[in-house]
C-alpha positions as CSV (number, residue, x, y, z in Angstrom):
1,M,0.0,0.0,0.0
2,A,2.7,2.5,1.0
3,L,4.8,1.6,-2.0
4,S,2.0,2.1,-4.5
5,S,1.1,5.5,-3.0
6,L,4.7,6.6,-3.0
7,F,5.1,5.7,-6.6
8,L,2.1,7.8,-7.6
9,A,3.5,10.7,-5.6
10,L,6.9,10.6,-7.2
11,L,5.4,10.3,-10.6
12,L,3.9,13.7,-10.2
13,F,7.1,15.4,-9.0
14,S,10.1,13.4,-10.1
15,P,11.4,11.6,-13.2
16,L,10.3,8.0,-13.4
17,S,13.1,5.7,-12.3
18,H,13.4,1.9,-12.8
19,S,13.3,1.3,-9.1
20,L,9.8,2.9,-8.9
21,T,8.2,1.2,-11.8
22,L,7.8,-2.0,-9.8
23,T,5.7,-0.4,-7.1
24,V,2.8,0.2,-9.4
25,R,2.2,-3.5,-9.4
26,A,1.4,-3.7,-5.7
27,P,-2.4,-4.0,-5.1
28,I,-3.8,-1.0,-3.4
29,E,-6.2,-1.8,-0.6
30,L,-9.5,0.2,-0.6
31,S,-11.5,1.3,2.4
32,N,-15.2,0.7,2.1
33,Q,-17.3,3.5,3.6
34,G,-20.7,1.8,4.2
35,D,-21.0,0.5,0.6
36,L,-21.4,4.2,-0.4
37,S,-17.8,5.0,-1.4
38,Y,-14.4,3.4,-1.7
39,Y,-11.2,5.2,-0.9
40,A,-7.5,4.7,-1.4
41,D,-4.6,6.5,0.4
42,L,-2.5,8.5,-2.0
43,T,0.7,10.3,-1.0
44,L,1.7,13.6,-2.7
45,N,5.1,14.9,-1.7
46,G,4.9,13.3,1.7
47,R,1.3,14.2,2.4
48,V,-1.4,11.5,2.5
49,F,-4.7,12.1,0.9
50,N,-7.8,9.8,1.2
51,V,-9.2,9.7,-2.4
52,L,-12.4,8.4,-3.8
53,V,-11.6,5.8,-6.5
54,D,-13.7,7.0,-9.4
55,T,-13.9,5.5,-12.9
56,G,-16.4,8.2,-14.0
57,S,-13.9,11.1,-14.1
58,A,-10.4,11.5,-15.3
59,D,-8.5,13.8,-13.0
60,L,-6.9,13.7,-9.5
61,W,-8.5,16.3,-7.2
62,V,-7.3,17.0,-3.6
63,A,-8.5,19.3,-0.9
64,G,-5.5,20.9,0.8
65,A,-2.1,22.2,-0.1
66,V,0.7,20.0,-1.4
67,L,4.2,21.1,-0.5
68,G,6.5,21.6,-3.5
69,A,3.7,21.8,-6.0
70,T,3.9,24.6,-8.7
71,D,0.9,26.6,-9.5
72,T,0.4,26.9,-13.3
73,G,-1.7,30.0,-12.9
74,Y,-4.5,28.5,-15.0
75,R,-7.8,29.4,-13.3
76,G,-11.4,30.2,-14.2
77,S,-13.4,27.1,-15.3
78,F,-13.6,25.6,-11.8
79,G,-14.7,28.5,-9.7
80,N,-12.3,28.6,-6.7
81,H,-10.5,25.4,-7.9
82,T,-6.8,25.7,-8.9
83,V,-4.9,23.5,-11.3
84,P,-1.3,23.1,-10.0
85,N,1.7,21.5,-11.6
86,Q,-0.1,20.2,-14.7
87,A,-1.0,17.0,-12.8
88,F,-3.7,17.5,-10.2
89,I,-6.5,19.9,-9.2
90,E,-6.3,21.6,-5.8
91,V,-9.6,22.4,-4.1
92,A,-9.8,24.8,-1.2
93,P,-10.9,22.7,1.9
94,S,-14.4,23.3,3.1
95,S,-17.4,21.4,4.5
96,I,-18.0,20.0,1.0
97,H,-14.4,19.3,0.3
98,P,-12.9,18.0,3.6
99,E,-9.2,18.7,4.2
100,G,-7.0,15.8,3.1
101,H,-9.6,14.1,0.9
102,G,-9.9,14.0,-2.9
103,I,-10.9,12.0,-6.0
104,L,-8.7,9.8,-8.0
105,G,-10.2,9.8,-11.5
106,L,-9.5,6.7,-13.6
107,G,-11.7,7.5,-16.6
108,P,-10.7,8.3,-20.2
109,S,-8.3,11.3,-20.6
110,T,-10.6,12.8,-23.2
111,G,-12.8,13.9,-20.3
112,S,-10.0,15.6,-18.4
113,F,-10.3,19.2,-17.1
114,I,-6.5,19.3,-16.8
115,T,-5.9,18.6,-20.5
116,D,-8.4,21.3,-21.4
117,L,-6.6,23.9,-19.3
118,V,-3.0,23.0,-19.4
119,P,-1.6,22.0,-22.9
120,T,1.1,19.8,-21.3
121,G,-1.1,18.4,-18.6
122,T,-2.0,14.7,-18.5
123,P,-4.3,12.8,-16.1
124,L,-2.5,10.6,-13.6
125,L,-3.3,7.2,-15.1
126,S,-2.7,8.2,-18.7
127,H,0.6,9.8,-17.6
128,L,1.6,6.6,-15.8
129,F,0.9,4.4,-18.8
130,S,2.6,6.8,-21.3
131,L,5.8,7.0,-19.2
132,N,6.1,3.3,-18.5
133,R,5.5,1.5,-21.8
134,T,6.3,-1.9,-20.2
135,T,3.3,-1.6,-17.8
136,P,0.1,-3.1,-19.4
137,N,-2.5,-0.4,-20.0
138,F,-5.1,-1.7,-17.7
139,F,-6.3,-1.4,-14.1
140,T,-8.7,-3.6,-12.1
141,I,-11.2,-2.9,-9.3
142,L,-12.6,-5.2,-6.7
143,L,-15.3,-3.7,-4.4
144,G,-16.3,-5.4,-1.1
145,R,-19.7,-5.6,0.6
146,E,-19.6,-4.3,4.1
147,R,-22.4,-6.5,5.6
148,D,-21.6,-9.6,3.6
149,P,-21.5,-12.6,6.1
150,T,-19.5,-14.8,3.7
151,D,-16.9,-12.6,1.9
152,H,-14.9,-10.2,4.0
153,Y,-12.7,-8.1,1.7
154,T,-13.0,-4.4,1.6
155,G,-11.7,-3.8,-2.0
156,S,-8.6,-3.5,-4.1
157,L,-7.2,-1.5,-7.0
158,T,-4.4,-2.9,-9.2
159,I,-2.6,-1.2,-12.1
160,G,-1.0,-3.4,-14.8
161,E,-1.8,-6.7,-13.1
162,V,-4.7,-8.7,-11.7
163,L,-5.2,-10.0,-8.3
164,P,-3.6,-13.4,-7.9
165,D,-6.8,-15.2,-6.8
166,R,-8.8,-13.6,-9.7
167,N,-6.7,-14.6,-12.7
168,A,-9.8,-16.1,-14.3
169,I,-10.8,-12.5,-15.4
170,L,-8.2,-12.8,-18.1
171,D,-10.3,-15.6,-19.7
172,Q,-13.5,-13.6,-19.8
173,P,-14.8,-12.0,-23.0
174,R,-13.4,-8.6,-24.0
175,I,-16.3,-6.2,-24.1
176,N,-15.3,-3.3,-26.4
177,I,-15.8,0.2,-24.9
178,V,-18.2,2.3,-27.0
179,K,-16.3,5.2,-28.3
180,L,-18.1,8.5,-28.9
181,P,-17.6,10.5,-32.1
182,P,-14.8,13.1,-32.0
183,S,-17.3,16.0,-31.5
184,R,-18.4,14.4,-28.2
185,Q,-15.1,13.0,-26.9
186,D,-15.3,15.2,-23.8
187,Q,-18.3,13.1,-22.7
188,Q,-16.5,9.8,-23.1
189,H,-17.0,7.3,-20.3
190,L,-16.1,3.7,-19.7
191,Q,-19.2,2.5,-21.3
192,V,-20.2,-0.8,-23.0
193,L,-23.2,-2.4,-24.6
194,L,-25.5,-4.7,-22.7
195,D,-26.7,-7.7,-24.7
196,R,-30.0,-7.7,-26.4
197,D,-32.5,-8.9,-23.8
198,G,-29.6,-8.2,-21.4
199,L,-31.5,-7.7,-18.1
200,L,-33.6,-10.4,-16.4
201,G,-36.0,-9.3,-13.7
202,P,-37.0,-10.8,-10.4
203,D,-39.2,-13.4,-12.1
204,G,-36.4,-14.4,-14.4
205,Q,-38.0,-12.9,-17.4
206,V,-36.4,-10.4,-19.8
207,I,-37.1,-6.7,-19.0
208,P,-37.9,-4.9,-22.3
209,M,-35.7,-1.9,-23.0
210,T,-35.0,0.5,-25.8
211,S,-31.9,2.6,-26.1
212,V,-32.2,6.4,-26.4
213,V,-28.5,6.8,-27.6
214,S,-28.8,8.2,-31.0
215,Q,-25.4,7.0,-32.3
216,M,-26.4,3.3,-31.7
217,E,-28.1,1.7,-34.6
218,D,-29.3,-1.3,-32.6
219,K,-31.8,0.2,-30.1
220,S,-32.3,-3.2,-28.4
221,R,-28.8,-2.9,-26.8
222,M,-28.4,-0.5,-23.9
223,T,-25.3,1.6,-23.5
224,V,-24.2,1.4,-19.8
225,V,-21.5,3.3,-17.9
226,L,-19.5,1.4,-15.3
227,D,-18.8,4.0,-12.6
228,S,-17.3,3.3,-9.2
229,G,-18.1,6.9,-8.2
230,F,-21.9,6.2,-8.1
231,S,-23.4,4.6,-5.0
232,L,-26.9,4.1,-6.5
233,P,-27.0,2.9,-10.1
234,Q,-29.1,5.2,-12.4
235,V,-31.6,3.6,-14.7
236,P,-34.7,4.6,-16.8
237,R,-37.9,4.7,-14.8
238,A,-39.4,1.7,-16.7
239,V,-36.4,-0.4,-15.6
240,A,-36.9,0.6,-11.9
241,D,-40.6,-0.2,-12.3
242,A,-39.8,-3.7,-13.7
243,L,-37.3,-4.4,-10.9
244,Y,-39.3,-3.3,-7.9
245,S,-43.0,-2.4,-8.5
246,R,-44.4,-6.0,-8.3
247,F,-43.2,-6.6,-4.8
248,H,-45.9,-6.5,-2.1
249,G,-45.5,-3.2,-0.2
250,A,-43.4,-1.5,-2.9
251,E,-44.0,2.2,-3.2
252,F,-42.5,4.8,-5.5
253,V,-41.8,7.9,-3.3
254,T,-39.5,10.8,-2.9
255,V,-37.0,10.0,-0.1
256,N,-35.4,13.0,1.6
257,G,-31.8,13.3,0.6
258,I,-32.1,10.7,-2.2
259,G,-34.9,11.8,-4.4
260,P,-37.5,9.7,-6.3
261,T,-37.0,5.9,-5.9
262,Y,-38.7,2.8,-4.7
263,I,-39.0,1.7,-1.1
264,L,-40.1,-1.8,-0.2
265,P,-40.1,-4.1,2.8
266,C,-36.6,-5.1,3.9
267,D,-37.4,-8.8,3.8
268,A,-38.3,-8.6,0.1
269,E,-35.5,-10.4,-1.8
270,V,-35.0,-8.8,-5.1
271,N,-33.0,-10.6,-7.8
272,A,-31.8,-9.5,-11.2
273,T,-29.2,-10.6,-13.8
274,F,-27.3,-8.6,-16.4
275,V,-26.0,-10.2,-19.6
276,F,-22.8,-9.0,-21.3
277,S,-21.2,-10.9,-24.3
278,G,-23.4,-13.9,-23.6
279,R,-22.4,-14.2,-19.9
280,Q,-24.8,-13.8,-17.1
281,Y,-23.9,-11.6,-14.1
282,P,-26.4,-12.1,-11.2
283,M,-26.8,-9.4,-8.6
284,H,-26.5,-10.1,-4.9
285,P,-29.9,-9.4,-3.3
286,L,-28.2,-7.3,-0.6
287,D,-27.1,-5.0,-3.4
288,M,-30.7,-4.6,-4.8
289,T,-32.0,-2.7,-1.7
290,M,-30.2,-0.9,1.1
291,D,-30.9,-0.3,4.8
292,P,-31.6,3.5,4.9
293,S,-29.4,3.8,8.0
294,V,-26.5,3.1,5.8
295,L,-27.4,6.1,3.7
296,G,-27.5,8.3,6.8
297,L,-31.3,8.6,6.7
298,G,-32.2,6.9,10.0
299,S,-35.4,5.0,9.3
300,V,-37.7,5.2,6.3
301,V,-41.3,4.3,6.6
302,N,-44.0,3.6,3.9
303,S,-47.5,4.9,3.7
304,R,-48.6,2.4,6.4
305,G,-45.9,3.5,8.8
306,E,-43.9,0.3,8.3
307,L,-40.1,0.4,8.1
308,A,-38.8,0.1,4.6
309,C,-35.5,-0.4,2.7
310,V,-34.4,1.8,-0.3
311,A,-34.1,0.4,-3.8
312,T,-30.6,0.9,-5.1
313,F,-31.4,0.9,-8.9
314,Q,-32.9,4.4,-9.0
315,P,-34.6,6.3,-11.9
316,F,-32.3,9.0,-13.2
317,T,-32.1,11.9,-10.7
318,Y,-30.5,14.3,-13.1
319,D,-31.0,15.4,-16.7
320,R,-28.8,13.7,-19.3
321,G,-29.7,16.3,-21.9
322,A,-31.5,16.2,-25.2
323,N,-29.0,13.7,-26.8
324,P,-27.7,11.4,-24.1
325,T,-24.7,9.2,-24.7
326,Y,-25.7,6.4,-22.3
327,D,-28.8,4.6,-21.0
328,M,-27.7,3.5,-17.6
329,V,-25.0,4.1,-15.0
330,L,-24.1,0.9,-13.2
331,G,-22.4,2.1,-10.1
332,M,-21.1,0.4,-6.9
333,A,-24.2,-1.7,-6.3
334,F,-23.6,-3.4,-9.6
335,M,-19.8,-3.4,-9.4
336,R,-19.7,-5.3,-6.1
337,N,-20.9,-8.2,-8.1
338,V,-18.1,-8.3,-10.6
339,Y,-14.3,-8.1,-10.6
340,T,-13.7,-5.5,-13.4
341,L,-10.7,-5.0,-15.7
342,F,-10.6,-1.7,-17.6
343,D,-8.1,-1.8,-20.5
344,Y,-7.2,1.7,-21.7
345,G,-6.2,0.7,-25.2
346,D,-5.7,3.9,-27.2
347,F,-7.2,6.1,-24.5
348,T,-3.7,6.4,-23.1
349,S,-2.5,8.9,-25.8
350,P,-5.4,9.9,-28.1
351,N,-3.2,12.1,-30.2
352,D,-0.3,9.6,-30.5
353,T,0.2,8.6,-34.1
354,S,1.3,5.1,-33.0
355,S,-2.0,4.5,-31.2
356,S,-3.3,2.5,-34.2
357,T,-1.0,-0.3,-33.1
358,I,-2.8,-0.6,-29.7
359,D,-5.8,-2.7,-29.3
360,P,-9.1,-0.9,-28.8
361,P,-10.1,-0.2,-25.2
362,Y,-12.2,-2.9,-23.6
363,I,-13.6,-4.2,-20.3
364,Q,-13.6,-7.7,-18.8
365,L,-16.0,-8.8,-16.1
366,L,-15.6,-11.7,-13.7
367,S,-18.8,-12.7,-12.0
368,L,-18.5,-12.9,-8.2
369,T,-22.1,-13.6,-7.1
370,D,-23.4,-17.1,-6.7
371,P,-27.2,-16.9,-6.5
372,S,-27.5,-19.6,-3.9
373,E,-24.9,-18.0,-1.7
374,G,-26.5,-14.6,-2.2
375,H,-29.8,-16.1,-1.0
376,R,-28.2,-17.5,2.1
377,D,-26.5,-14.2,2.9
378,F,-29.9,-12.4,2.5
379,V,-31.5,-14.8,4.9
380,T,-28.7,-14.2,7.4
381,V,-28.7,-10.4,7.2
382,R,-32.4,-9.5,6.5
383,L,-34.4,-12.5,7.8
384,G,-32.6,-13.3,11.0
385,G,-31.4,-16.6,9.7
386,I,-34.9,-18.0,9.2
387,D,-35.5,-18.9,5.5
388,T,-39.2,-18.0,5.1
389,P,-40.9,-18.5,1.8
390,P,-41.2,-15.2,-0.1
391,R,-44.6,-13.8,-1.1
392,G,-45.2,-14.0,-4.8
393,L,-44.9,-11.1,-7.1
394,T,-48.0,-9.2,-8.0
395,P,-49.1,-9.4,-11.7
396,S,-47.4,-6.8,-13.9
397,G,-49.1,-3.4,-13.7
398,T,-51.2,-4.1,-10.6
399,N,-49.2,-2.3,-7.9
400,T,-51.3,0.5,-6.7
401,N,-48.7,2.9,-5.3
402,Q,-46.3,4.2,-8.0
403,D,-47.0,7.9,-7.6
404,E,-43.6,9.7,-7.6
405,D,-45.2,12.7,-5.7
406,N,-45.6,10.6,-2.6
407,N,-43.1,11.4,0.2
408,S,-41.4,9.0,2.5
409,N,-40.5,10.1,6.0
410,S,-37.1,9.9,7.4
411,N,-36.7,9.8,11.2
412,S,-33.0,10.7,11.3
413,K,-32.2,13.8,13.4
414,N,-29.0,14.2,11.5
415,N,-30.2,13.7,7.9
416,K,-27.2,13.7,5.6
417,H,-27.4,14.9,2.1
418,V,-27.1,11.9,-0.2
419,Y,-27.4,13.4,-3.6
420,A,-23.6,13.4,-3.6
421,I,-23.7,9.6,-4.0
422,I,-25.3,10.1,-7.3
423,G,-21.7,10.1,-8.4
424,S,-19.3,11.2,-11.0
425,V,-21.1,11.2,-14.3
426,V,-22.9,14.3,-13.1
427,R,-19.5,15.9,-12.4
428,K,-18.4,15.4,-16.0
429,K,-18.3,18.2,-18.5
430,E,-21.3,18.0,-20.9
431,Q,-22.0,20.0,-24.0
432,E,-25.1,22.1,-23.4
433,S,-27.7,22.2,-26.2
434,T,-27.3,25.9,-27.0
435,E,-25.9,27.7,-30.0
436,E,-22.9,28.9,-28.0
437,G,-22.2,25.3,-26.9
438,K,-21.0,26.7,-23.6
439,R,-19.4,24.3,-21.2
440,K,-20.4,23.8,-17.7
441,T,-20.2,20.9,-15.2
442,M,-23.1,18.8,-14.4
443,M,-22.2,19.4,-10.8
444,D,-23.1,23.1,-11.2
445,A,-26.4,22.1,-12.8
446,D,-27.1,19.8,-9.9
447,A,-26.2,22.5,-7.4
448,E,-28.5,24.9,-9.1
449,R,-31.4,22.4,-8.9
450,L,-30.8,21.5,-5.3
451,G,-29.7,24.9,-3.9
452,D,-26.3,25.6,-2.3
453,S,-27.7,25.0,1.2
454,S,-28.4,21.3,0.5
455,L,-24.8,20.5,-0.6
456,T,-23.7,18.9,2.7
457,H,-23.2,15.2,2.9
458,R,-21.5,12.3,4.6
459,P,-17.7,12.7,5.3
460,G,-15.6,12.4,2.2
461,P,-15.6,14.5,-1.0
462,T,-18.1,12.7,-3.1
463,L,-19.1,15.7,-5.1
464,F,-16.6,18.2,-6.6
């Protein structure tokens, strides 16, 4: 852990030496903050920062000064944010940006703020790969489940190698990353295509879906972003309906601090399976709903005053614009069910003339969830160890409470703002549909919608 952090620090401020290239191969242990965020320790010039591991953004952001860093003088596009030394973005510490915290962006460099502002600036991961050509251009992420009674790891990040006990990922299908046209490269994410009929619902039947991504000719295949910066996956409302509405006691409500989503009895075991490249990836039922206390909400009750759990696959809580580039964001609740390898391919140096010799970027997924084990875990955690037969699903379309104007009460006296866990796609630069094509961050748009007074949340900088 210390060696990997030291390597990243020296990469920013010192020439790369042969003795340091080995340290990048050490797995970096992640800390799991209540299944809401995953952090790594990163050392910059001797100072340790606790950074959110985020595949939905490209840059390294830290809150607090780094000794020895050089200010480039480029300012303006980030409000009070400063871009020092062509390598990371420094944010003034505040209640929203806690001192000593930050974000480690691992997404495509085409979405980098740094490269926009500083001609010679390069995001950290792209810089690493370009300087050390012997290091394979991939990283892997393993996310743990905090209340899992069977598996007890917190999470790991590797660069250029896979975890020794997860070598089988190298034998999984390569799922090509969907690349956007040049005019929209600044909106590029680590996104892939779901198979046709690629989502099976709680009854094992296919959930019908139609893509809204204009560049995709086959509208039966959904474009999904894999984003470790999102706690709650974001899906179309129809998908959320198909996953949750048929459970007895399910209600679609607005939960304070989260927004519109389903709530349902905590003993309702929800199952779903995604399909990529012909392989099935079942979801753990503990990842399909969450205890609201984990979200800092205290208790949530339904219209009958009964305690309820919060659905994790949530209808989009932000506007993707008139011409969206993706259909879903599969965040942490999905990614806990797979060991993921992200291969950068030609994302490493988009303008390098030799990039044609590099394989296209791709993702590999190794399924981690055994449905039988997931059921036993659910019985242990939610049913007190007593395996009671579930109530059957209601017929499709018969649930009587799907009114998104209903409100759910939270009894927490210290209600934390949880919009921040929406994640990093909303922090990305997006091209507004105006003649001027002015740039602004989705974070600013979200702040305008919520109001500045609501931008307080659980410890850790989950919204920059």
